[in-house]
KEKENU-336743 format. One line per 5 residues: number of its first residue (from 1); their letters; for each residue x, z, y of N, C-alpha, C, O. Coordinates in steps of 0.02 Angstrom, whole numbers, plus 32768, in hexadecimal, padded with zeros to 4 digits. Layout:
BEGIN
NUM> A> X/Z/Y/X/Z/Y/X/Z/Y/X/Z/Y ~ ...
//
This chain:
BEGIN
1> MKAKL> 802A/8000/7FC6/8000/8000/8000/802D/8000/803E/805A/8029/8044 ~ 8020/7FD2/806B/8049/7FCE/80A7/8033/8003/80D9/7FF8/8013/80E0 ~ 8063/801D/80FC/8054/8051/812D/802C/8036/8168/8007/805B/8188 ~ 8034/7FF5/8176/800F/7FD7/81AE/7FC4/7FD9/81A1/7F9D/7FE5/81CF ~ 7FB0/7FCE/8164/7F69/7FC8/8154/7F4B/800A/813C/7F10/800B/812A
6> LNRYF> 7F71/803F/813D/7F58/807F/8124/7F1B/8097/814B/7EEC/80B1/812D ~ 7F1C/808E/818C/7EE3/80A4/81B4/7EA4/807C/81A4/7E6D/8098/81A3 ~ 7EAB/803B/8197/7E71/8013/8185/7E55/8026/8141/7E19/8029/8137 ~ 7E82/8035/8112/7E6B/804A/80CF/7E42/808A/80D4/7E0C/808F/80B7 ~ 7E5C/80BA/80F9/7E37/80F9/8101/7DF5/80EF/8126/7DC2/810B/8113
11> FFAGL> 7DF6/80C6/815A/7DBA/80BB/8182/7D84/809A/8157/7D4B/80B2/8156 ~ 7D94/8064/8135/7D62/8041/810E/7D4D/8068/80CF/7D13/8063/80BA ~ 7D7B/808E/80B2/7D68/80B9/807A/7D37/80EF/8091/7D06/80FE/806E ~ 7D45/810D/80CA/7D17/8140/80E5/7CD4/8124/80F6/7CA0/8142/80E9 ~ 7CD3/80E9/8115/7C94/80C8/8126/7C6C/80B7/80E7/7C2F/80C0/80E6
16> SLMIL> 7C8E/809F/80B4/7C6D/808E/8075/7C50/80CC/8053/7C18/80CA/8039 ~ 7C76/8102/8053/7C5E/8140/8035/7C21/815C/805A/7BF3/8176/803B ~ 7C21/8156/809B/7BE8/816E/80C2/7BAA/8145/80B4/7B73/8160/80AC ~ 7BB2/8103/80B1/7B79/80D8/80A2/7B5F/80E7/805B/7B23/80EA/8050 ~ 7B8D/80EF/802C/7B7A/80FF/7FE8/7B55/8142/7FE4/7B25/8148/7FBF
21> SFLML> 7B6B/8173/800B/7B49/81B4/8009/7B02/81AF/8024/7AD4/81D0/800B ~ 7AF7/8186/8058/7AB4/817D/8072/7A87/8159/8040/7A4C/8169/8039 ~ 7AA3/8129/801C/7A7D/8107/7FE8/7A6C/8137/7FAF/7A35/8134/7F93 ~ 7A9B/8162/7F9D/7A8F/8193/7F69/7A58/81C4/7F7D/7A2D/81D5/7F55 ~ 7A59/81DB/7FBB/7A26/8208/7FD4/79E2/81E6/7FD4/79B0/8204/7FC0
26> TFTVK> 79DF/81A8/7FE9/79A0/8183/7FEA/7985/817B/7FA3/7949/8184/7F98 ~ 79B0/816A/7F73/799B/8163/7F2E/7981/81A5/7F12/794F/81A6/7EEE ~ 79A2/81DC/7F23/798D/821E/7F0C/7949/8230/7F27/791E/8249/7F02 ~ 793E/8225/7F67/78FE/8235/7F86/78C6/820A/7F67/7890/8223/7F59 ~ 78D4/81CB/7F5B/78A2/81A0/7F3D/7893/81B4/7EF5/785A/81AF/7EDF
31> MFSAT> 78C5/81CB/7ED1/78B9/81E0/7E8B/7890/8220/7E88/7866/8228/7E5C ~ 789B/824E/7EB6/7875/828C/7EB5/782D/8282/7ECD/7801/82A9/7EBB ~ 7822/8250/7EF6/77DE/8244/7F0E/77B8/8212/7EE3/777C/8209/7EEC ~ 77DA/81F3/7EB4/77BA/81C1/7E89/7794/81E2/7E50/77A7/8217/7E37 ~ 775E/81C2/7E3C/7739/81D8/7E01/7738/819F/7DCF/7736/8165/7DE2
36> GDFPK> 7738/81B1/7D91/7736/817E/7D5D/7769/818C/7D27/778C/81BF/7D28 ~ 776C/815F/7CF8/7799/8165/7CC0/77D8/813C/7CCD/77D4/80FE/7CD3 ~ 7811/815D/7CD3/7850/813B/7CE1/787F/8144/7CA6/787A/8176/7C82 ~ 78AC/8115/7C9B/78DE/811D/7C66/790B/815A/7C74/7915/816D/7CAE ~ 7925/8177/7C3F/7950/81B2/7C47/798D/81A3/7C71/79A6/81CE/7C96
41> FIIKL> 79A6/8166/7C6C/79E1/8153/7C94/79D3/8159/7CDF/79FD/8172/7D04 ~ 799A/8142/7CF4/7988/8144/7D3B/797F/818D/7D52/7992/819E/7D8A ~ 7962/81B6/7D27/7959/81FD/7D38/799D/821F/7D3F/79A8/8245/7D6F ~ 79CA/8212/7D10/7A0E/8230/7D13/7A34/8216/7D50/7A59/823C/7D70 ~ 7A2B/81D6/7D60/7A4C/81BA/7D9A/7A34/81DC/7DDA/7A5B/81E9/7E07
46> GEFCL> 79F3/81EB/7DDE/79D8/820F/7E17/79F5/8255/7E1C/7A02/826E/7E53 ~ 79FF/8276/7DE3/7A1D/82B9/7DE3/7A65/82B7/7DFB/7A7A/82E1/7E24 ~ 7A8C/8286/7DE3/7AD1/8280/7DF9/7AD6/826F/7E43/7B02/8287/7E66 ~ 7AA8/8245/7E5A/7AA7/8234/7EA2/7A99/8272/7ECC/7AB5/827A/7F02 ~ 7A6C/829D/7EB4/7A5C/82DA/7ED8/7A99/8308/7EDD/7AA5/8326/7F11
51> VFWLP> 7ABF/830C/7EA7/7AF9/8339/7EA6/7B32/831E/7ED0/7B55/8345/7EF2 ~ 7B3D/82DD/7ECF/7B7A/82C1/7EEC/7B72/82A0/7F30/7BA4/8288/7F4B ~ 7B36/829E/7F4E/7B31/827C/7F8E/7B54/82A1/7FC6/7B72/8282/7FF2 ~ 7B52/82E3/7FC5/7B72/830A/7FFA/7BBF/8308/7FF6/7BDF/82FF/802A ~ 7BDD/830F/7FBA/7C27/8307/7FB8/7C3E/82C1/7FCD/7C72/82BA/7FEC
56> FLILG> 7C17/828E/7FBC/7C2A/824A/7FD1/7C26/8244/801D/7C50/8223/803C ~ 7BF4/8263/803B/7BEE/8262/8084/7C28/8286/80A5/7C44/826D/80D6 ~ 7C3A/82C0/808B/7C72/82E6/80A7/7CB3/82C0/80A0/7CDA/82BC/80D0 ~ 7CC0/82A4/8065/7CFD/827C/805C/7CFD/823F/8089/7D31/822C/80A4 ~ 7CC4/8220/8092/7CBF/81E6/80BE/7CD0/81F8/8106/7CF3/81D3/8128
61> IIFLL> 7CB6/8230/811D/7CC5/8246/8161/7D0F/8255/8169/7D2E/8244/819B ~ 7D2C/8277/8137/7D74/8287/813A/7D9E/8248/813C/7DCB/8242/8165 ~ 7D90/8218/810F/7DB7/81DA/810E/7DAE/81B3/814E/7DDE/8196/8168 ~ 7D71/81B1/8168/7D64/818E/81A6/7D8B/81AD/81E0/7DA8/8189/8208 ~ 7D8B/81EF/81E3/7DB0/8211/8218/7DFB/8206/8212/7E1E/81FD/8244
66> VGIIV> 7E15/8207/81D4/7E5C/81FB/81CA/7E6E/81B4/81E1/7EA1/81AA/8202 ~ 7E44/8184/81D0/7E51/813F/81E6/7E51/8139/8231/7E7B/8116/824D ~ 7E22/8159/8252/7E1F/8156/829B/7E5A/817A/82BB/7E78/8161/82EB ~ 7E6C/81B4/82A1/7EA4/81DB/82BC/7EE5/81B5/82B4/7F0E/81B3/82E2 ~ 7EF0/8196/827A/7F2D/8170/8270/7F30/8134/829F/7F65/8124/82B9
71> TVYKA> 7EF8/8114/82AA/7EF6/80DB/82D8/7F06/80F1/831F/7F2D/80D0/8342 ~ 7EE9/8128/8335/7EF6/8141/8379/7F3F/8157/837F/7F5F/814A/83B2 ~ 7F59/8178/834C/7F9F/818E/834D/7FCF/8153/8351/7FFF/8155/8377 ~ 7FC1/811E/832B/7FEC/80E3/832D/7FE7/80C0/8371/8019/80A6/838A ~ 7FAC/80C0/838F/7FA4/80A0/83D0/7FCA/80C6/8406/7FE8/80A8/8432
76> KKTS> 7FC9/8108/8402/7FEE/8131/8433/8039/812A/8428/8060/812B/8458 ~ 804D/8124/83E9/8094/8120/83D9/80B2/80DE/83F2/80EC/80DD/8409 ~ 808D/80A8/83EE/80A7/8067/8404/80A6/805F/8450/80CC/8037/846B ~ 807B/8084/8472/8078/807B/84BB/80A4/80AC/84E0/80A7/80AB/851D
//
C-alpha cells in the first residue's frame, strides 16, 4: 500500500462502512416490523445485522476521521 493513497483508502473504507451500517440498520428495522413466514437464513441475517450495525458505524466514523486528518496533515505539511 502506497503512503500517498493511505488517506484515500481510509476515507473510502470509512464511508463504505458507514453506508453499510445504515443499510444493516434499515434491514433490521424492516425485519422486526415485517410479518409473515421468512426463511431461517433471512431471520439470522436480521439478527446479525442488529448486533453488528453499531460497530460498523463506529469503525466507519473512525476510518473516515483518520482519512480526513491524514489529508489535512499532509496539506499542512506541504504548504
